[in-house]
C-alpha positions as CSV (number, residue, x, y, z in Angstrom):
1,M,50.4,-61.6,87.7
2,H,50.3,-61.0,91.4
3,T,50.7,-57.3,90.7
4,Y,47.5,-57.3,88.5
5,I,45.5,-59.1,91.3
6,K,46.6,-56.5,93.9
7,I,45.5,-53.7,91.6
8,L,42.0,-55.2,91.1
9,I,41.5,-55.7,94.9
10,I,42.5,-52.1,95.5
11,L,40.1,-50.7,92.9
12,F,37.2,-52.9,94.2
13,L,37.7,-51.7,97.8
14,G,37.9,-48.1,96.7
15,S,34.7,-48.3,94.8
16,T,33.0,-49.9,97.8
17,Q,34.0,-47.1,100.0
18,V,32.6,-44.5,97.5
19,I,29.2,-46.3,97.3
20,V,29.0,-46.5,101.1
21,A,29.9,-42.8,101.4
22,Q,27.2,-41.9,99.0
23,E,24.6,-43.9,100.9
24,E,25.6,-42.4,104.1
25,D,25.3,-38.8,103.0
26,T,23.2,-38.3,99.9
27,D,22.7,-34.6,100.6
28,D,26.3,-33.4,100.6
29,I,28.9,-34.9,98.3
30,G,31.6,-32.8,99.8
31,T,34.5,-31.0,98.2
32,E,38.0,-32.2,97.2
33,T,41.1,-30.5,95.9
34,V,42.9,-31.9,92.9
35,T,46.5,-30.8,92.3
36,V,47.9,-31.4,88.8
37,T,51.7,-31.9,88.9
38,K,52.2,-32.8,85.2
39,A,50.4,-32.1,82.0
40,Y,48.9,-35.1,80.2
41,T,50.8,-35.8,77.0
42,P,49.4,-38.9,75.3
43,T,51.5,-40.8,72.7
44,I,50.6,-43.3,69.9
45,S,52.7,-46.3,69.4
46,D,53.8,-47.4,65.9
47,A,51.5,-50.2,64.6
48,F,52.9,-53.4,63.2
49,K,52.3,-53.7,59.5
50,I,52.4,-56.7,57.4
51,K,54.1,-56.2,54.0
52,S,51.7,-56.6,51.1
53,V,54.4,-58.3,49.0
54,P,56.6,-60.4,51.1
55,D,60.1,-61.2,50.1
56,L,60.4,-64.8,49.0
57,N,63.7,-66.6,49.0
58,D,62.9,-70.2,47.9
59,S,64.8,-72.4,45.6
60,I,61.6,-73.8,44.1
61,V,60.4,-70.5,42.7
62,L,60.6,-70.5,38.9
63,Q,62.5,-67.7,37.3
64,K,60.7,-65.7,34.5
65,K,62.2,-65.8,31.1
66,S,61.9,-63.1,28.4
67,I,59.9,-64.0,25.4
68,E,60.3,-62.3,21.9
69,Y,57.3,-62.1,19.5
70,N,57.7,-62.0,15.7
71,I,54.7,-61.4,13.3
72,F,54.8,-63.2,10.0
73,S,52.5,-61.2,7.5
74,V,50.9,-63.1,4.7
75,P,49.0,-61.1,2.0
76,V,45.3,-62.2,1.6
77,A,43.5,-61.6,-1.7
78,S,40.2,-59.7,-1.4
79,T,37.6,-58.8,-4.0
80,F,35.5,-56.5,-1.7
81,T,35.3,-52.9,-3.0
82,P,33.5,-50.4,-0.7
83,A,30.9,-48.2,-2.4
84,K,31.6,-44.5,-2.5
85,G,29.2,-42.3,-0.5
86,K,26.8,-40.0,-2.5
87,A,25.0,-37.1,-1.1
88,T,21.2,-37.0,-1.7
89,S,20.4,-34.3,-4.3
90,V,17.8,-31.7,-3.6
91,K,15.5,-30.9,-6.6
92,K,16.0,-27.2,-7.4
93,T,13.3,-25.1,-8.9
94,P,14.8,-23.5,-12.0
95,P,14.8,-19.7,-11.8
96,P,12.2,-18.0,-14.0
97,I,13.4,-16.8,-17.3
98,L,13.1,-13.1,-17.5
99,Y,12.4,-11.3,-20.7
100,N,12.8,-7.6,-21.2
101,S,9.6,-7.1,-23.4
102,Y,6.1,-8.4,-23.8
103,A,3.2,-7.8,-26.2
104,S,-0.5,-8.5,-25.5
105,A,-3.5,-8.2,-27.8
106,G,-7.1,-9.3,-27.5
107,G,-10.7,-8.7,-28.7
108,G,-14.3,-9.5,-27.8
109,N,-17.8,-8.3,-27.7
110,P,-19.2,-5.8,-28.2
111,A,-16.5,-4.9,-30.7
112,N,-13.9,-4.3,-27.9
113,L,-10.2,-4.3,-28.7
114,M,-7.1,-4.0,-26.4
115,A,-3.3,-4.0,-27.1
116,K,-0.3,-3.6,-24.9
117,F,3.5,-3.4,-25.5
118,Y,6.2,-2.9,-23.0
119,T,10.0,-3.1,-23.1
120,S,12.7,-2.4,-20.6
121,R,16.3,-2.1,-22.0
122,T,19.6,-1.8,-20.1
123,I,22.1,0.4,-21.7
124,D,24.9,-0.3,-19.1
125,R,25.2,-1.2,-15.5
126,E,24.0,2.2,-14.4
127,S,21.4,3.3,-17.0
128,G,18.4,2.0,-18.9
129,Y,15.1,3.0,-20.5
130,T,11.6,1.7,-20.7
131,V,8.8,2.2,-23.3
132,G,5.1,1.3,-22.9
133,L,2.1,1.6,-25.2
134,E,-1.5,0.7,-24.3
135,H,-4.8,0.9,-26.2
136,N,-8.4,0.1,-25.3
137,S,-11.4,0.8,-27.5
138,S,-15.0,-0.2,-28.1
139,R,-17.3,0.4,-31.0
140,G,-20.3,-1.5,-29.7
141,D,-23.7,0.0,-29.2
142,I,-25.3,0.4,-25.7
143,K,-28.9,-0.6,-25.4
144,G,-31.2,2.3,-25.0
145,T,-28.9,5.1,-26.4
146,A,-29.7,7.1,-29.5
147,L,-26.3,8.6,-30.0
148,D,-23.0,7.1,-30.9
149,N,-21.2,5.7,-27.8
150,I,-17.8,4.5,-29.0
151,Y,-14.7,5.3,-27.0
152,S,-11.0,4.9,-27.4
153,N,-8.0,5.4,-25.0
154,T,-4.4,5.2,-26.2
155,E,-1.3,6.0,-24.0
156,L,2.4,6.1,-24.7
157,D,5.0,6.4,-22.0
158,A,8.8,6.4,-22.2
159,A,11.4,6.8,-19.4
160,Y,15.2,7.0,-19.1
161,K,16.9,6.4,-15.7
162,K,20.6,6.6,-14.6
163,R,22.1,5.8,-11.3
164,D,25.5,7.2,-10.1
165,R,27.3,6.5,-6.8
166,D,25.5,9.0,-4.6
167,F,22.4,10.0,-6.7
168,D,20.0,8.9,-9.4
169,W,18.1,10.9,-12.0
170,G,15.8,10.3,-14.9
171,V,13.5,11.8,-17.4
172,D,10.0,10.7,-18.5
173,I,7.7,11.6,-21.5
174,G,4.2,10.7,-22.2
175,A,1.3,11.2,-24.6
176,K,-2.4,10.3,-24.5
177,H,-5.4,10.4,-26.8
178,Q,-9.0,9.8,-25.5
179,L,-12.1,9.7,-27.6
180,Y,-15.6,9.9,-25.9
181,N,-19.1,10.8,-26.9
182,W,-21.7,12.8,-25.1
183,Y,-24.3,10.1,-25.7
184,G,-26.4,10.6,-22.5
185,I,-29.4,12.5,-23.8
186,P,-32.7,11.9,-22.0
187,N,-35.0,9.4,-23.7
188,G,-38.1,10.7,-25.5
189,V,-37.3,14.4,-25.2
190,F,-35.9,15.3,-28.6
191,T,-37.1,14.6,-32.1
192,E,-35.3,12.2,-34.4
193,Q,-34.3,15.2,-36.5
194,T,-32.7,16.9,-33.6
195,V,-30.9,13.7,-32.5
196,N,-29.5,13.2,-36.0
197,S,-28.1,16.7,-36.0
198,I,-26.1,16.3,-32.7
199,D,-22.3,16.1,-33.1
200,E,-21.6,14.3,-29.9
201,R,-17.9,13.3,-30.4
202,Q,-15.1,14.7,-28.2
203,N,-11.4,14.2,-28.5
204,Y,-8.8,14.9,-25.8
205,F,-5.0,15.1,-26.2
206,M,-2.2,15.2,-23.7
207,A,1.6,15.5,-23.9
208,E,3.9,15.7,-20.9
209,A,7.6,15.7,-19.9
210,A,9.1,15.3,-16.4
211,G,12.5,14.9,-14.8
212,H,13.7,14.0,-11.3
213,I,16.8,13.6,-9.1
214,N,17.3,11.8,-5.8
215,V,20.4,12.3,-3.7
216,E,21.7,10.1,-0.9
217,D,23.5,11.1,2.3
218,A,23.0,14.9,1.8
219,Y,20.8,17.7,3.1
220,F,19.3,18.0,-0.3
221,E,17.1,14.9,-0.9
222,N,15.2,15.2,-4.2
223,A,13.7,17.5,-6.8
224,S,11.2,16.9,-9.6
225,L,9.7,19.0,-12.4
226,Q,6.7,18.2,-14.6
227,Y,5.1,20.0,-17.5
228,R,1.8,18.9,-19.1
229,R,-0.1,20.3,-22.0
230,F,-3.8,19.2,-22.4
231,W,-6.3,20.2,-25.1
232,D,-9.4,19.1,-27.0
233,V,-11.0,19.5,-30.4
234,V,-13.2,22.5,-29.3
235,K,-10.3,24.9,-28.7
236,S,-9.9,24.3,-25.0
237,G,-6.4,24.2,-23.7
238,E,-4.4,24.0,-20.5
239,N,-0.9,24.2,-19.3
240,R,0.4,22.9,-15.9
241,A,3.8,23.0,-14.3
242,I,4.7,21.4,-11.0
243,F,8.0,21.7,-9.1
244,N,8.7,19.7,-5.9
245,T,11.9,19.6,-3.8
246,G,12.9,18.4,-0.3
247,F,15.6,18.9,2.3
248,A,16.4,17.0,5.5
249,F,18.6,18.0,8.4
250,P,19.5,15.8,11.5
251,V,18.7,17.4,14.8
252,A,20.2,15.3,17.7
253,D,18.4,12.0,17.2
254,E,15.6,13.4,15.3
255,S,15.0,14.7,11.7
256,F,13.9,18.1,10.5
257,G,12.7,18.3,6.9
258,I,11.4,21.0,4.6
259,K,9.4,20.4,1.4
260,A,8.7,23.1,-1.1
261,K,6.2,23.1,-4.0
262,V,5.3,25.4,-6.8
263,D,2.2,24.5,-8.8
264,Y,1.0,26.7,-11.7
265,V,-2.0,26.0,-14.0
266,N,-3.5,28.2,-16.6
267,G,-5.9,27.6,-19.5
268,S,-8.9,28.7,-21.4
269,F,-12.2,27.5,-22.8
270,E,-13.5,28.9,-26.1
271,N,-17.1,28.4,-25.0
272,A,-19.1,30.1,-22.3
273,D,-20.9,28.5,-19.3
274,L,-24.0,26.5,-20.3
275,N,-26.1,28.5,-17.9
276,N,-25.7,31.5,-20.3
277,P,-28.2,31.6,-23.2
278,T,-25.5,32.8,-25.6
279,N,-22.0,31.7,-26.3
280,T,-20.4,35.1,-26.4
281,L,-17.6,35.0,-23.8
282,G,-15.2,32.1,-23.1
283,I,-13.6,31.2,-19.8
284,E,-9.9,31.8,-18.7
285,Y,-8.2,30.8,-15.6
286,S,-4.7,31.1,-14.0
287,Q,-3.8,29.7,-10.6
288,L,-0.5,29.8,-8.8
289,Q,0.4,28.1,-5.6
290,V,3.7,28.3,-3.7
291,G,3.9,26.0,-0.6
292,L,6.4,25.3,2.2
293,N,6.0,22.3,4.5
294,P,8.5,22.2,7.4
295,S,8.2,19.1,9.7
296,L,10.0,17.5,12.7
297,T,10.0,13.7,12.8
298,L,10.3,12.1,16.3
299,M,11.0,8.4,16.7
300,A,10.7,6.4,19.9
301,D,10.6,2.7,20.6
302,D,6.9,2.3,19.6
303,L,6.0,5.9,18.6
304,A,6.4,7.8,15.4
305,L,5.4,11.4,15.4
306,V,5.5,14.0,12.7
307,L,4.9,17.6,13.7
308,G,4.5,20.0,10.7
309,V,2.6,22.8,9.1
310,N,1.7,23.5,5.5
311,L,2.1,27.1,4.5
312,V,0.6,28.0,1.0
313,Y,0.3,31.2,-0.9
314,G,-2.4,31.1,-3.6
315,L,-2.8,33.6,-6.4
316,D,-5.7,33.8,-8.8
317,A,-4.0,35.9,-11.5
318,E,-7.1,36.0,-13.7
319,N,-9.3,37.6,-11.0
320,K,-6.5,39.5,-9.3
321,E,-7.1,37.7,-6.0
322,N,-4.6,36.2,-3.6
323,N,-4.7,34.6,-0.2
324,F,-2.4,32.9,2.4
325,Y,-3.3,29.6,3.9
326,I,-2.0,27.7,7.0
327,Y,-2.8,24.0,7.3
328,P,-2.0,21.4,10.0
329,A,0.3,18.6,9.0
330,V,0.5,16.2,12.0
331,T,0.6,12.5,11.9
332,A,1.4,9.8,14.5
333,S,1.4,6.1,14.9
334,Y,1.9,3.9,18.0
335,R,2.5,0.2,18.4
336,L,0.0,-1.0,21.0
337,L,0.7,-4.8,20.6
338,D,3.7,-5.0,18.2
339,E,2.4,-5.9,14.8
340,L,-1.0,-7.0,16.2
341,A,-2.3,-3.5,16.8
342,I,-0.9,-0.2,15.6
343,A,-2.9,3.0,16.3
344,Y,-2.5,5.9,13.9
345,G,-4.0,9.3,13.4
346,G,-3.5,12.7,12.1
347,I,-4.8,16.0,11.0
348,E,-3.8,17.5,7.6
349,G,-4.8,20.1,5.2
350,E,-3.9,21.5,1.8
351,L,-4.8,23.8,-1.0
352,E,-5.6,21.3,-3.8
353,Q,-5.0,22.4,-7.3
354,N,-7.8,21.5,-9.7
355,S,-7.4,21.2,-13.5
356,Y,-9.3,20.4,-16.6
357,Y,-7.2,17.3,-17.1
358,D,-8.0,15.9,-13.7
359,F,-11.7,16.6,-14.2
360,V,-11.7,14.7,-17.5
361,Q,-10.0,11.7,-15.9
362,A,-12.7,11.6,-13.3
363,N,-15.6,12.2,-15.6
364,P,-14.9,12.3,-19.4
365,F,-18.4,13.6,-20.1
366,V,-17.8,17.1,-18.7
367,S,-18.4,20.0,-21.0
368,P,-15.6,22.2,-22.2
369,T,-17.2,25.2,-20.3
370,L,-15.8,24.7,-16.7
371,T,-14.8,27.0,-14.0
372,I,-11.4,26.1,-12.5
373,T,-10.5,27.0,-9.0
374,P,-8.6,25.3,-6.2
375,T,-10.2,23.4,-3.3
376,D,-9.4,24.7,0.2
377,R,-9.2,21.4,2.3
378,K,-9.1,23.1,5.7
379,Y,-8.5,19.9,7.5
380,D,-8.8,16.1,7.3
381,G,-8.7,14.5,10.7
382,Y,-8.6,10.7,11.0
383,L,-8.0,8.0,13.6
384,G,-7.5,4.4,12.9
385,L,-6.2,1.0,13.9
386,R,-4.3,-1.4,11.7
387,G,-2.3,-4.6,12.3
388,Q,-1.5,-8.2,11.5
389,L,-4.0,-10.6,13.2
390,L,-2.2,-13.6,11.7
391,P,0.9,-13.9,9.6
392,N,-1.3,-13.9,6.5
393,L,-4.2,-11.7,7.7
394,S,-4.1,-8.0,8.1
395,Y,-6.8,-5.4,8.8
396,N,-7.4,-1.6,8.8
397,V,-10.2,0.4,10.3
398,K,-10.4,4.2,10.1
399,A,-12.8,7.1,11.0
400,S,-12.4,10.5,9.5
401,Y,-13.9,14.0,9.4
402,T,-13.1,16.4,6.6
403,A,-14.0,20.0,6.0
404,E,-13.5,21.4,2.4
405,N,-14.3,24.7,0.9
406,R,-15.0,24.9,-2.9
407,K,-15.3,21.1,-3.2
408,P,-15.9,20.3,-6.9
409,L,-19.0,18.2,-7.5
410,F,-20.2,16.9,-10.9
411,K,-23.7,18.0,-11.8
412,L,-25.7,17.8,-15.1
413,N,-25.5,20.8,-17.3
414,P,-29.0,22.3,-18.1
415,Q,-30.7,21.7,-21.4
416,N,-29.9,25.0,-23.3
417,T,-31.6,25.0,-26.6
418,F,-30.7,28.6,-27.1
419,R,-27.1,27.6,-27.8
420,D,-25.6,26.5,-31.1
421,D,-22.1,25.6,-30.1
422,E,-19.9,23.6,-32.5
423,K,-20.4,20.3,-30.5
424,G,-23.6,18.9,-29.2
425,Y,-23.0,18.9,-25.4
426,Y,-25.8,21.4,-24.4
427,Y,-28.8,18.9,-24.5
428,G,-28.5,18.0,-20.9
429,N,-26.0,15.4,-21.8
430,S,-22.8,16.8,-20.2
431,F,-21.7,17.8,-16.8
432,E,-20.5,21.0,-15.1
433,V,-18.4,21.4,-11.9
434,F,-20.4,22.8,-9.1
435,Y,-18.4,24.1,-6.1
436,D,-19.9,23.7,-2.6
437,D,-18.5,23.8,1.0
438,L,-18.6,20.2,2.2
439,K,-18.2,18.4,5.5
440,T,-17.7,14.6,5.3
441,I,-17.8,12.0,8.0
442,G,-16.2,8.7,6.8
443,V,-15.7,5.2,8.1
444,L,-13.4,2.7,6.4
445,G,-12.9,-1.0,7.1
446,E,-10.6,-3.3,5.1
447,L,-9.3,-6.9,5.4
448,N,-6.5,-8.5,3.4
449,V,-5.7,-12.2,3.3
450,D,-2.5,-13.8,1.9
451,V,-3.2,-17.5,2.3
452,N,0.1,-18.3,0.5
453,R,2.1,-17.0,-2.4
454,N,-0.5,-18.3,-4.8
455,F,-3.7,-16.9,-3.2
456,T,-4.6,-13.3,-2.1
457,L,-8.0,-11.9,-1.1
458,G,-8.9,-8.4,-0.1
459,V,-12.2,-6.6,0.8
460,N,-13.0,-3.0,1.9
461,V,-16.1,-1.0,2.7
462,Q,-16.5,2.7,3.1
463,Y,-19.4,4.8,4.5
464,F,-19.8,8.6,4.0
465,N,-22.2,11.2,5.5
466,Y,-22.2,14.6,3.8
467,T,-23.2,18.1,4.9
468,T,-23.2,20.9,2.3
469,E,-23.3,24.7,2.8
470,T,-26.0,25.1,0.2
471,D,-28.2,22.3,1.7
472,N,-28.2,20.6,-1.6
473,P,-27.2,16.9,-1.9
474,A,-23.6,16.2,-2.5
475,W,-24.1,15.7,-6.2
476,N,-23.1,12.3,-7.6
477,L,-21.2,11.3,-4.4
478,P,-22.2,7.8,-3.1
479,D,-23.0,7.2,0.6
480,I,-21.4,3.8,0.6
481,T,-18.8,1.9,-1.6
482,G,-17.3,-1.5,-1.4
483,S,-14.9,-3.7,-3.3
484,L,-13.5,-7.2,-3.3
485,F,-10.5,-8.6,-5.2
486,M,-9.0,-12.0,-5.5
487,D,-6.0,-13.5,-7.3
488,Y,-5.3,-17.2,-7.4
489,Q,-2.3,-19.1,-9.0
490,I,-3.6,-22.6,-9.9
491,G,-0.6,-24.8,-10.2
492,E,2.2,-23.8,-12.6
493,K,0.0,-23.2,-15.7
494,W,-3.4,-21.8,-14.6
495,Y,-4.2,-18.5,-12.9
496,A,-7.4,-16.7,-12.2
497,G,-8.7,-13.6,-10.5
498,A,-11.9,-11.6,-9.8
499,N,-12.8,-8.1,-8.6
500,L,-16.2,-6.9,-7.5
501,F,-17.3,-3.4,-6.6
502,Y,-20.4,-1.8,-5.2
503,V,-21.5,1.8,-5.4
504,G,-24.5,3.1,-3.4
505,T,-27.2,5.6,-4.5
506,R,-26.3,9.0,-5.8
507,E,-28.3,12.1,-6.6
508,D,-28.3,14.6,-9.5
509,V,-30.6,17.3,-10.8
510,A,-31.8,18.0,-14.4
511,T,-32.7,21.6,-15.3
512,I,-33.8,23.5,-18.4
513,A,-32.2,26.9,-19.0
514,D,-34.1,30.1,-19.7
515,Q,-33.2,33.5,-21.1
516,S,-32.3,34.8,-17.6
517,G,-29.1,32.8,-17.4
518,I,-29.6,32.5,-13.6
519,P,-29.5,28.8,-12.4
520,T,-31.8,29.4,-9.5
521,N,-34.6,30.3,-11.9
522,F,-34.3,27.0,-13.8
523,T,-36.9,24.3,-13.1
524,P,-35.1,21.4,-11.4
525,T,-36.0,17.7,-11.5
526,L,-34.3,15.6,-8.9
527,I,-32.7,12.4,-10.2
528,E,-31.8,9.5,-8.0
529,L,-29.3,7.1,-9.4
530,D,-29.7,3.5,-8.3
531,S,-26.9,1.7,-6.6
532,Y,-25.1,-0.9,-8.7
533,F,-22.9,-4.0,-8.3
534,D,-20.3,-4.9,-10.9
535,A,-18.4,-8.2,-11.1
536,N,-15.4,-8.9,-13.3
537,A,-13.2,-12.0,-13.6
538,H,-10.3,-13.3,-15.6
539,V,-8.6,-16.7,-16.2
540,G,-5.3,-17.5,-18.0
541,Y,-3.2,-20.4,-19.1
542,R,0.6,-20.2,-19.5
543,W,1.3,-22.3,-22.6
544,N,5.0,-22.0,-22.0
545,E,7.6,-19.6,-20.6
546,Q,6.8,-17.1,-23.4
547,L,3.2,-17.5,-24.4
548,S,0.0,-17.3,-22.4
549,I,-3.7,-17.2,-23.2
550,F,-6.2,-15.2,-21.2
551,L,-10.0,-14.7,-21.0
552,K,-11.7,-11.7,-19.3
553,A,-15.3,-11.1,-18.4
554,A,-16.7,-7.7,-17.4
555,N,-20.1,-6.7,-15.9
556,I,-20.9,-10.4,-15.5
557,A,-24.4,-9.5,-14.1
558,N,-25.2,-7.9,-17.5
559,N,-26.6,-4.9,-15.7
560,N,-26.8,-1.6,-17.8
561,Y,-26.4,0.5,-14.7
562,Q,-25.7,4.3,-14.9
563,R,-22.5,5.5,-13.5
564,W,-23.6,9.0,-14.5
565,A,-27.1,10.3,-15.1
566,N,-28.4,9.2,-18.5
567,Y,-25.2,7.3,-19.2
568,P,-25.8,3.5,-19.1
569,V,-22.8,1.3,-19.5
570,Q,-22.1,-1.7,-21.7
571,G,-23.6,-5.1,-20.5
572,L,-21.7,-8.3,-20.4
573,Q,-18.4,-8.1,-22.1
574,I,-16.1,-11.1,-23.0
575,L,-12.6,-10.5,-24.2
576,G,-9.9,-13.0,-25.0
577,G,-6.3,-12.7,-26.2
578,L,-2.6,-13.7,-26.1
579,T,0.4,-12.4,-24.3
580,Y,3.9,-13.1,-25.6
581,K,7.2,-12.4,-23.8
582,F,10.5,-12.0,-25.6
583,D,13.8,-10.3,-25.6
584,F,13.9,-7.2,-27.8
């Protein structure tokens, strides 16, 4: 204790001296030397810890005893039975029953008849055949016509197809009969006696056979051959054979293809051109085309480009003339905004083979006195934009410019009372083919709506502007056309649809032949055909899986418009019938 007191007194005196020294000399603290004789090595003493569980040694502490447990099970009667889980069932739509055949028949005013039959049979897993028959006819009178105007169209088609491991092939045959009348004589021009003496009926006949083969994973891709015979009751006849084939070769990541074509048509007309006052010499024609179309297809992420050329050799064997043609064959498309906007364009050309059969399908009132020559379509340049605005709304707009030499235009034949042909088509009631060099500017716009699986709607409009080499109008070509179609499935039983089309004004010319036989000497009378609008609709009811009933209405506006000069069409037509599906 005394030791501690002494230490405290020493510390106190030392600190007092330091304070006094600082007070005496605040400007100089002086210097001192410190000598370390031993390094500082601190140590930590062990702490005293209290045990968390102290040892007890007391006689009063109770000792634990081991306890054994035994379970005595007693069965308990229970009447509870848990219900088994059952998955919720989804009502399935039964798959439609498919039949391999159907037959349809109907009739209506004015004395219209229709009939269809179709069957598709499977011979084995790789082969099968189809047969189809269709007939349409009318025996009704058209208001304002003096001649008989009935018509009939009957077609028969049959096909056989077989598929092997790496290729498929097939053959087709067909036949057709068409009956029409040259009933479009001008009103009030001929006497009743002359009208009664006219034999205005024309019959066309066609028979054809074709075969094709398609090969997979080979340089040789396909080939097809078609032969067609076409004739009428006034000793006109035509033969046509078309052969097509194609090859494809991979070039790095691109594709190089070659298409070849041979197209031959020949025929004859027993009767001379109606510009001639006499029927002394007939008309014969023979046209051969051999074409080669090499092309290179380039594909990128959003770009598809086809670079090609169309090389054609044309031979006019009847007139001993031949020529070699080179046409562009370039097309491209580019995705601007995925499916929303796809730009496309191209410039193409071809030597288009014309034929008597094709002219009859376009205008059945042509005379059997035609000049047949191919059309030199020098180029057809177009640029467009198409896409999908909405999942169910698509559009397409296109502008084009086409240059064609020897473009066939239908024009009224002159009245030629000097003729006495077997049939009565020389009263200004038939059409010839007039060839002119034509340049056409066209604009197309179309819109398609698929609201759902049960409703579709489409509309399109086209505008044309023509320039001819002869400065004549583009005979019988409209400046504007439009169409609208609609199909609607009303529930499970009912369905309906409609189509409407509009054709703008057209121009034709009526002439009277003279003894010179020179068309420029004939007196012309310009004819302007009014535009027309035609509306058609149909509705049907499915009685069951096999039987359905339908009703069709044509030319609902009951407008006897003229599609061709002096040829009014039938007014309102109502036709009803039945369709029956079955296994044959």
